[in-house]
ZADOZA-784786 format. One record per residue (C-alpha): residue in three letters; residue number from 1; x, y, z. Coordinates in Angstrom, 1 decimal, always signed. Example, Ala and Ser with C-alpha at 12.3 -4.5 7.8 and 13.67 -1.06 7.14 Angstrom:
<atoms>
   residu   num       px       py       pz
      ALA     1    +12.3     -4.5     +7.8
      SER     2    +13.7     -1.1     +7.1
</atoms>
This chain:
<atoms>
   residu   num       px       py       pz
      UNK     1    -95.8    +21.7    -14.3
      UNK     2    -93.3    +24.3    -15.5
      UNK     3    -89.7    +23.8    -14.9
      UNK     4    -87.9    +25.6    -12.1
      UNK     5    -84.7    +27.5    -12.9
      UNK     6    -81.6    +25.5    -13.8
      UNK     7    -79.2    +27.7    -11.9
      UNK     8    -77.3    +27.8     -8.6
      UNK     9    -75.8    +30.3     -6.3
      UNK    10    -72.2    +30.6     -5.6
      UNK    11    -72.5    +33.9     -3.9
      UNK    12    -69.5    +34.8     -1.9
      UNK    13    -71.0    +36.7     +0.9
      UNK    14    -69.7    +33.7     +2.7
      UNK    15    -66.2    +35.0     +2.0
      UNK    16    -66.8    +37.9     +4.3
      UNK    17    -64.3    +36.4     +6.7
      UNK    18    -61.8    +38.5     +4.9
      UNK    19    -64.0    +41.5     +4.3
      UNK    20    -64.3    +43.4     +7.5
      UNK    21    -62.7    +43.6    +10.8
      UNK    22    -65.1    +41.0    +12.2
      UNK    23    -63.2    +38.1    +10.5
      UNK    24    -59.7    +36.8    +10.0
      UNK    25    -58.4    +35.4     +6.7
      UNK    26    -56.6    +32.3     +8.0
      UNK    27    -56.5    +28.7     +7.2
      UNK    28    -58.7    +26.3     +9.0
      UNK    29    -55.9    +24.5    +10.8
      UNK    30    -53.8    +27.6    +11.5
      UNK    31    -56.3    +30.1    +12.9
      UNK    32    -55.1    +33.0    +14.9
      UNK    33    -55.7    +32.4    +18.6
      UNK    34    -58.7    +34.6    +19.6
      UNK    35    -58.5    +37.1    +22.4
      UNK    36    -60.1    +35.6    +25.5
      UNK    37    -63.6    +36.8    +26.2
      UNK    38    -64.8    +37.2    +29.8
      UNK    39    -67.9    +35.2    +30.6
      UNK    40    -70.0    +38.3    +31.1
      UNK    41    -68.5    +40.1    +28.1
      UNK    42    -69.4    +37.1    +25.9
      UNK    43    -73.1    +38.1    +26.1
      UNK    44    -74.1    +34.4    +26.1
      UNK    45    -72.0    +33.5    +23.0
      UNK    46    -68.6    +32.5    +24.5
      UNK    47    -67.3    +31.0    +21.2
      UNK    48    -68.5    +33.7    +18.8
      UNK    49    -65.2    +35.6    +18.5
      UNK    50    -63.1    +32.4    +18.1
      UNK    51    -65.2    +31.2    +15.2
      UNK    52    -64.5    +33.9    +12.6
      UNK    53    -61.5    +32.5    +10.8
      UNK    54    -61.6    +31.0     +7.3
      UNK    55    -62.5    +27.4     +6.9
      UNK    56    -60.5    +25.9     +4.1
      UNK    57    -62.9    +23.0     +3.7
      UNK    58    -65.8    +25.4     +3.0
      UNK    59    -63.7    +27.2     +0.4
      UNK    60    -63.0    +23.8     -1.3
      UNK    61    -66.7    +22.9     -1.1
      UNK    62    -67.5    +26.1     -3.0
      UNK    63    -65.1    +25.0     -5.8
      UNK    64    -66.7    +21.6     -5.9
      UNK    65    -70.2    +23.3     -6.2
      UNK    66    -69.0    +25.6     -8.9
      UNK    67    -67.9    +22.6    -11.0
      UNK    68    -71.3    +21.0    -10.5
      UNK    69    -73.0    +24.2    -11.6
      UNK    70    -71.0    +24.5    -14.8
      UNK    71    -71.5    +20.9    -15.8
      UNK    72    -75.2    +21.1    -15.0
      UNK    73    -75.7    +24.1    -17.3
      UNK    74    -73.5    +22.8    -20.2
      UNK    75    -74.5    +19.1    -19.9
      UNK    76    -77.7    +18.9    -17.9
      UNK    77    -78.3    +15.3    -18.8
      UNK    78    -75.1    +14.4    -16.9
      UNK    79    -76.1    +16.2    -13.7
      UNK    80    -79.9    +16.6    -13.8
      UNK    81    -80.0    +17.6    -10.1
      UNK    82    -77.0    +19.9    -10.2
      UNK    83    -79.3    +22.8     -9.1
      UNK    84    -79.1    +21.3     -5.6
      UNK    85    -75.8    +23.2     -5.2
      UNK    86    -77.9    +26.3     -4.7
      UNK    87    -79.2    +24.8     -1.5
      UNK    88    -75.7    +24.1     -0.2
      UNK    89    -74.6    +27.6     -0.9
      UNK    90    -77.6    +29.1     +0.8
      UNK    91    -76.7    +27.2     +3.9
      UNK    92    -73.0    +28.3     +3.7
      UNK    93    -74.1    +31.9     +3.3
      UNK    94    -76.4    +31.8     +6.3
      UNK    95    -73.7    +30.2     +8.4
      UNK    96    -70.9    +32.7     +7.6
      UNK    97    -73.0    +35.8     +7.7
      UNK    98    -74.5    +34.9    +11.1
      UNK    99    -71.2    +34.0    +12.7
      UNK   100    -69.8    +37.3    +11.6
      UNK   101    -72.8    +39.2    +13.0
      UNK   102    -72.5    +37.4    +16.3
      UNK   103    -68.8    +38.1    +16.5
      UNK   104    -69.5    +41.8    +16.0
      UNK   105    -72.2    +41.7    +18.6
      UNK   106    -69.9    +40.1    +21.2
      UNK   107    -66.9    +42.5    +20.4
      UNK   108    -68.8    +45.7    +20.2
      UNK   109    -72.0    +45.2    +22.1
      UNK   110    -74.2    +45.6    +19.0
      UNK   111    -74.4    +45.3    +15.3
      UNK   112    -73.9    +48.2    +12.9
      UNK   113    -76.4    +47.7    +10.1
      UNK   114    -75.1    +50.6     +7.9
      UNK   115    -71.6    +49.1     +8.0
      UNK   116    -72.9    +45.6     +7.3
      UNK   117    -75.0    +46.7     +4.3
      UNK   118    -72.1    +48.8     +3.0
      UNK   119    -69.8    +45.8     +3.0
      UNK   120    -72.4    +43.7     +1.3
      UNK   121    -72.8    +46.4     -1.4
      UNK   122    -69.0    +46.6     -1.9
      UNK   123    -68.7    +42.9     -2.1
      UNK   124    -71.5    +42.0     -4.4
      UNK   125    -72.7    +44.9     -6.5
      UNK   126    -69.7    +46.2     -8.5
      UNK   127    -68.9    +42.8    -10.0
      UNK   128    -72.6    +42.3    -10.7
      UNK   129    -72.9    +45.6    -12.4
      UNK   130    -70.0    +44.7    -14.7
      UNK   131    -71.7    +41.5    -15.8
      UNK   132    -75.0    +43.3    -16.4
      UNK   133    -73.2    +46.0    -18.4
      UNK   134    -71.4    +43.4    -20.7
      UNK   135    -74.7    +41.5    -21.3
      UNK   136    -76.6    +44.7    -22.0
      UNK   137    -73.9    +45.8    -24.5
      UNK   138    -74.0    +42.4    -26.2
      UNK   139    -77.8    +42.5    -26.3
      UNK   140    -78.0    +46.0    -27.9
      UNK   141    -75.1    +45.8    -30.3
      UNK   142    -75.1    +42.3    -31.6
      UNK   143    -77.6    +39.8    -33.0
      UNK   144    -76.6    +37.0    -30.6
      UNK   145    -79.9    +35.3    -29.6
      UNK   146    -78.6    +34.4    -26.2
      UNK   147    -78.5    +38.1    -25.1
      UNK   148    -81.8    +39.3    -26.5
      UNK   149    -83.6    +41.4    -23.9
      UNK   150    -80.4    +41.8    -21.8
      UNK   151    -81.2    +45.5    -21.1
      UNK   152    -84.3    +44.7    -19.1
      UNK   153    -82.7    +41.6    -17.5
      UNK   154    -79.8    +43.7    -16.4
      UNK   155    -82.0    +46.2    -14.7
      UNK   156    -83.8    +43.4    -12.8
      UNK   157    -80.5    +41.8    -11.8
      UNK   158    -78.9    +45.0    -10.7
      UNK   159    -81.9    +45.6     -8.4
      UNK   160    -81.8    +41.9     -7.2
      UNK   161    -85.4    +41.4     -8.3
      UNK   162    -84.9    +38.5    -10.8
      UNK   163    -86.2    +36.0     -8.3
      UNK   164    -89.3    +38.1     -7.7
      UNK   165    -90.2    +38.2    -11.4
      UNK   166    -89.5    +34.5    -11.9
      UNK   167    -91.6    +33.7     -8.8
      UNK   168    -94.6    +35.4    -10.4
      UNK   169    -94.5    +33.3    -13.6
      UNK   170    -96.7    +30.3    -13.2
      UNK   171    -96.2    +28.9    -16.7
      UNK   172    -93.0    +28.5    -18.7
      UNK   173    -90.4    +31.2    -17.9
      UNK   174    -90.6    +34.2    -20.1
      UNK   175    -87.5    +35.7    -21.8
      UNK   176    -87.6    +38.8    -19.5
      UNK   177    -84.8    +37.5    -17.3
      UNK   178    -83.3    +34.8    -19.6
      UNK   179    -79.9    +36.4    -20.3
      UNK   180    -79.3    +36.8    -16.5
      UNK   181    -81.7    +34.2    -15.2
      UNK   182    -79.0    +32.7    -12.9
      UNK   183    -79.1    +35.9    -10.7
      UNK   184    -82.4    +34.8     -9.2
      UNK   185    -80.4    +33.2     -6.3
      UNK   186    -78.5    +36.4     -5.7
      UNK   187    -81.9    +38.1     -5.3
      UNK   188    -82.8    +35.5     -2.6
      UNK   189    -79.6    +36.0     -0.8
      UNK   190    -79.6    +39.8     -0.9
      UNK   191    -83.2    +39.9     +0.4
      UNK   192    -82.1    +37.5     +3.2
      UNK   193    -79.1    +39.7     +4.0
      UNK   194    -81.5    +42.7     +4.4
      UNK   195    -84.0    +40.9     +6.6
      UNK   196    -82.0    +38.5     +8.7
      UNK   197    -79.8    +41.0    +10.5
      UNK   198    -82.9    +42.9    +11.5
      UNK   199    -84.5    +39.8    +12.9
      UNK   200    -81.3    +38.7    +14.7
      UNK   201    -80.9    +42.1    +16.3
      UNK   202    -84.5    +41.9    +17.5
      UNK   203    -83.8    +38.5    +19.1
      UNK   204    -80.5    +39.6    +20.6
      UNK   205    -82.1    +42.7    +22.2
      UNK   206    -85.2    +41.0    +23.5
      UNK   207    -84.1    +37.5    +24.6
      UNK   208    -81.4    +35.5    +26.2
      UNK   209    -78.9    +33.7    +24.1
      UNK   210    -80.6    +30.3    +24.6
      UNK   211    -83.9    +31.8    +23.4
      UNK   212    -82.1    +33.2    +20.3
      UNK   213    -81.0    +29.7    +19.5
      UNK   214    -84.5    +28.3    +19.9
      UNK   215    -86.0    +31.2    +18.0
      UNK   216    -83.7    +30.6    +15.1
      UNK   217    -84.6    +26.9    +15.1
      UNK   218    -88.3    +27.8    +15.1
      UNK   219    -87.8    +30.1    +12.1
      UNK   220    -86.3    +27.2    +10.2
      UNK   221    -89.6    +25.4    +10.3
      UNK   222    -91.8    +28.3     +9.1
      UNK   223    -90.8    +28.1     +5.4
      UNK   224    -91.6    +24.4     +5.4
      UNK   225    -95.1    +25.0     +6.7
      UNK   226    -95.5    +27.9     +4.2
      UNK   227    -94.4    +25.7     +1.3
      UNK   228    -96.9    +23.1     +2.3
      UNK   229    -99.7    +25.7     +2.3
      UNK   230    -98.6    +27.1     -1.1
      UNK   231    -97.8    +23.8     -2.9
      UNK   232    -99.5    +23.0     -6.2
      UNK   233    -97.9    +22.3     -9.5
      UNK   234    -98.6    +25.8    -10.7
      UNK   235    -96.8    +27.2     -7.7
      UNK   236    -93.5    +25.6     -8.5
      UNK   237    -91.8    +28.8     -9.6
      UNK   238    -93.2    +30.7     -6.6
      UNK   239    -91.7    +28.2     -4.2
      UNK   240    -88.4    +27.7     -6.0
      UNK   241    -87.6    +31.4     -6.4
      UNK   242    -89.2    +32.9     -3.2
      UNK   243    -87.0    +34.2     -0.4
      UNK   244    -89.7    +33.3     +2.1
      UNK   245    -90.0    +29.8     +0.7
      UNK   246    -86.2    +29.2     +0.6
      UNK   247    -85.3    +30.9     +3.9
      UNK   248    -84.9    +27.7     +5.9
      UNK   249    -81.9    +26.8     +3.8
      UNK   250    -80.2    +30.0     +4.8
      UNK   251    -81.5    +29.8     +8.3
      UNK   252    -80.1    +26.2     +8.7
      UNK   253    -76.6    +27.7     +8.3
      UNK   254    -77.5    +30.5    +10.7
      UNK   255    -78.7    +27.9    +13.3
      UNK   256    -75.3    +26.2    +13.1
      UNK   257    -73.5    +29.5    +13.6
      UNK   258    -75.7    +30.3    +16.7
      UNK   259    -75.3    +26.9    +18.2
      UNK   260    -71.5    +26.8    +17.8
      UNK   261    -71.2    +30.3    +19.2
      UNK   262    -73.3    +29.2    +22.3
      UNK   263    -71.0    +26.3    +23.2
      UNK   264    -67.7    +26.7    +25.1
      UNK   265    -64.7    +24.8    +23.9
      UNK   266    -65.0    +22.5    +27.0
      UNK   267    -68.7    +21.9    +26.7
      UNK   268    -69.5    +18.2    +26.4
      UNK   269    -72.3    +19.0    +24.0
      UNK   270    -69.7    +20.4    +21.6
      UNK   271    -67.7    +17.2    +21.8
      UNK   272    -70.8    +15.2    +21.0
      UNK   273    -71.6    +17.5    +18.1
      UNK   274    -68.1    +17.2    +16.8
      UNK   275    -68.2    +13.4    +17.0
      UNK   276    -71.5    +13.0    +15.2
      UNK   277    -71.0    +15.6    +12.5
      UNK   278    -67.7    +13.9    +11.7
      UNK   279    -69.4    +10.6    +11.3
      UNK   280    -72.2    +12.0     +9.2
      UNK   281    -70.2    +14.3     +6.9
      UNK   282    -69.5    +11.7     +4.2
      UNK   283    -73.0    +10.3     +4.2
      UNK   284    -74.4    +13.9     +3.9
      UNK   285    -72.0    +14.7     +1.0
      UNK   286    -72.9    +11.3     -0.6
      UNK   287    -76.6    +12.0     -0.5
      UNK   288    -76.2    +15.5     -1.9
      UNK   289    -74.1    +14.1     -4.7
      UNK   290    -76.7    +11.4     -5.4
      UNK   291    -79.4    +14.2     -5.8
      UNK   292    -77.1    +16.1     -8.2
      UNK   293    -76.4    +12.9    -10.2
      UNK   294    -79.8    +11.2    -10.3
      UNK   295    -82.6    +13.6     -9.3
      UNK   296    -83.9    +16.1    -11.9
      UNK   297    -84.8    +18.7     -9.3
      UNK   298    -86.3    +21.1    -11.8
      UNK   299    -88.5    +18.6    -13.7
      UNK   300    -92.1    +17.6    -13.0
      UNK   301    -92.0    +14.2    -11.4
      UNK   302    -95.4    +14.2     -9.8
      UNK   303    -95.5    +13.2     -6.2
      UNK   304    -91.7    +13.2     -5.9
      UNK   305    -91.7    +16.9     -7.0
      UNK   306    -94.4    +17.7     -4.5
      UNK   307    -92.3    +16.1     -1.7
      UNK   308    -89.1    +17.7     -2.8
      UNK   309    -90.6    +21.2     -3.1
      UNK   310    -92.0    +21.0     +0.4
      UNK   311    -90.0    +18.9     +2.9
      UNK   312    -87.2    +18.1     +0.5
      UNK   313    -85.7    +21.6     +0.6
      UNK   314    -85.5    +21.3     +4.4
      UNK   315    -83.9    +17.8     +4.2
      UNK   316    -81.3    +19.1     +1.9
      UNK   317    -80.7    +22.1     +4.2
      UNK   318    -80.1    +19.6     +7.1
      UNK   319    -77.6    +17.7     +5.0
      UNK   320    -75.9    +20.9     +4.0
      UNK   321    -75.8    +22.1     +7.6
      UNK   322    -74.3    +18.8     +8.8
      UNK   323    -71.6    +19.2     +6.2
      UNK   324    -70.9    +22.8     +7.2
      UNK   325    -70.7    +21.9    +10.9
      UNK   326    -68.4    +19.0    +10.1
      UNK   327    -66.0    +21.1     +8.1
      UNK   328    -66.0    +23.8    +10.8
      UNK   329    -65.5    +21.4    +13.7
      UNK   330    -63.3    +18.6    +12.2
      UNK   331    -60.5    +20.2    +10.2
      UNK   332    -58.3    +17.1    +10.8
      UNK   333    -60.6    +14.6     +8.9
      UNK   334    -59.8    +13.3     +5.5
      UNK   335    -62.8    +15.2     +4.0
      UNK   336    -61.8    +18.5     +5.5
      UNK   337    -58.2    +18.1     +4.4
      UNK   338    -59.2    +17.1     +0.9
      UNK   339    -61.5    +20.1     +0.4
      UNK   340    -58.9    +22.4     +2.0
      UNK   341    -56.2    +21.5     -0.6
      UNK   342    -54.5    +24.7     -1.8
      UNK   343    -55.9    +25.0     -5.4
      UNK   344    -59.4    +24.0     -4.4
      UNK   345    -59.5    +26.4     -1.4
      UNK   346    -58.0    +29.3     -3.4
      UNK   347    -60.5    +29.0     -6.2
      UNK   348    -63.4    +28.8     -3.8
      UNK   349    -62.1    +31.7     -1.7
      UNK   350    -61.2    +34.1     -4.6
      UNK   351    -63.0    +33.1     -7.8
      UNK   352    -66.2    +31.4     -7.0
      UNK   353    -68.3    +34.5     -7.0
      UNK   354    -66.9    +35.6    -10.3
      UNK   355    -67.4    +32.1    -11.7
      UNK   356    -71.0    +32.2    -10.6
      UNK   357    -71.6    +35.6    -12.2
      UNK   358    -69.9    +34.8    -15.6
      UNK   359    -70.5    +31.1    -16.2
      UNK   360    -74.1    +31.5    -17.4
      UNK   361    -73.4    +34.4    -19.9
      UNK   362    -70.5    +32.4    -21.2
      UNK   363    -72.8    +29.4    -21.7
      UNK   364    -75.3    +31.5    -23.6
      UNK   365    -72.5    +33.1    -25.7
      UNK   366    -71.1    +29.8    -26.8
      UNK   367    -74.6    +28.5    -27.5
      UNK   368    -75.3    +31.6    -29.6
      UNK   369    -72.1    +31.1    -31.6
      UNK   370    -73.1    +27.5    -32.3
      UNK   371    -70.2    +25.9    -30.4
      UNK   372    -70.7    +22.2    -29.9
      UNK   373    -67.4    +20.4    -29.8
      UNK   374    -65.5    +21.0    -26.6
      UNK   375    -68.2    +23.3    -25.2
      UNK   376    -67.6    +22.2    -21.6
      UNK   377    -63.9    +22.8    -21.8
      UNK   378    -64.4    +26.1    -23.5
      UNK   379    -66.9    +27.2    -20.9
      UNK   380    -64.5    +26.4    -18.1
      UNK   381    -61.6    +28.2    -19.6
      UNK   382    -63.5    +31.3    -20.6
      UNK   383    -65.4    +31.5    -17.3
      UNK   384    -62.1    +31.2    -15.3
      UNK   385    -60.5    +33.9    -17.4
      UNK   386    -63.5    +36.3    -16.8
      UNK   387    -63.6    +35.4    -13.1
      UNK   388    -59.8    +36.2    -12.7
      UNK   389    -60.4    +39.5    -14.5
      UNK   390    -63.4    +40.2    -12.3
      UNK   391    -61.4    +39.4     -9.1
      UNK   392    -58.3    +41.4     -9.8
      UNK   393    -59.8    +44.4    -11.6
      UNK   394    -63.1    +44.8     -9.7
      UNK   395    -63.7    +42.7     -6.7
      UNK   396    -60.3    +43.0     -5.0
      UNK   397    -60.1    +46.8     -5.1
      UNK   398    -63.6    +47.1     -3.6
      UNK   399    -62.7    +44.5     -1.0
      UNK   400    -59.9    +46.7     +0.1
      UNK   401    -62.3    +49.6     +0.5
      UNK   402    -64.5    +47.3     +2.6
      UNK   403    -61.4    +46.5     +4.8
      UNK   404    -60.7    +50.2     +5.3
      UNK   405    -64.3    +51.0     +6.2
      UNK   406    -64.7    +52.1     +9.8
      UNK   407    -67.9    +50.8    +11.3
      UNK   408    -70.0    +53.2    +13.2
      UNK   409    -70.4    +52.5    +16.9
      UNK   410    -73.4    +50.2    +17.2
      UNK   411    -76.1    +50.7    +19.8
      UNK   412    -75.4    +48.5    +22.8
      UNK   413    -77.7    +45.6    +23.5
      UNK   414    -78.9    +45.6    +27.1
      UNK   415    -76.9    +42.9    +29.0
      UNK   416    -80.1    +41.8    +30.9
      UNK   417    -81.5    +40.5    +27.7
      UNK   418    -78.5    +38.5    +26.6
      UNK   419    -77.0    +36.7    +29.5
</atoms>
């Protein structure tokens, strides 16, 4: 069986808590008190508005995942399963995007798709285009083997189609996307960002809030069934790169967001959820770390690979969702406080998208130059420098434009369908 991609997604759509007027950029243990929402005005999601602040633990988790990604790409034998970080970030993305969409729905009576897509574009595309441009220039003006074919790869990446091309390759991956192969996961996320708001709006308009929750849970199961139908060793790339086959990992985060928005602060079910996620957070993190350390996710291991590429993706999504819920609900625990430490949270909040974008081109640059000694340290330093440059020169100015964007008035959702 051909190998699946050795890359992971640290996409910062999940940082949208700062990006629009839906969210607030506050620490997890110092959130701004939300304005009270009348029961009827809550539209069936009484906690949606209160759950839009930043979660410091999630920011720190992003930093931890970034470190795993870099080590995995530079020293794959040290972390053969480091690609599992992509699963975690898919779940974080689904969680944050959905809670912001629900908060907008409660505040404004609807969701403005043009405004949402515009903020997504401002957040993701300018920095992506900068990376594509640099790789294309290196590919056309130098003899560095790591950037051969960068022009074509840049076009696919800019269109968020890298995952589609890789999914269609049944044998060994071609060089068509190689210089920017890591952007496959950005393609998955962007396609999810396009489709999921449409599906969520449909559910919100047609059904009561409880049915929205049940519908989201049902959607989480469909990719598992689809993977079981598709599975054979030659379909590994199709399953690994497909948005339809990885959607449950994003929807698991969405399900957490919907569930928490449904429960009032005094709901005994929320207290039960808080207790159990707190108890299971360390075991969930430990199992994910074990996968990263011991399981070569992208290798052919026979029956193990068949199990991982079918039910395994959903199991990892459940572990990731448990961790996300625990960090959201239990900011006072040792794990939450550890991950919310200032430097960890700052890097995750501000640099992780840039680190994701630049680390793989840096790895290929150093490999093309024949750097062996100190390659991991050099990769970390150069990647952080490029991520800082990306953040202050490109990402931050465009984020300010996203802040200033005035969302069009959304079409109200009939109250009869949402109470």
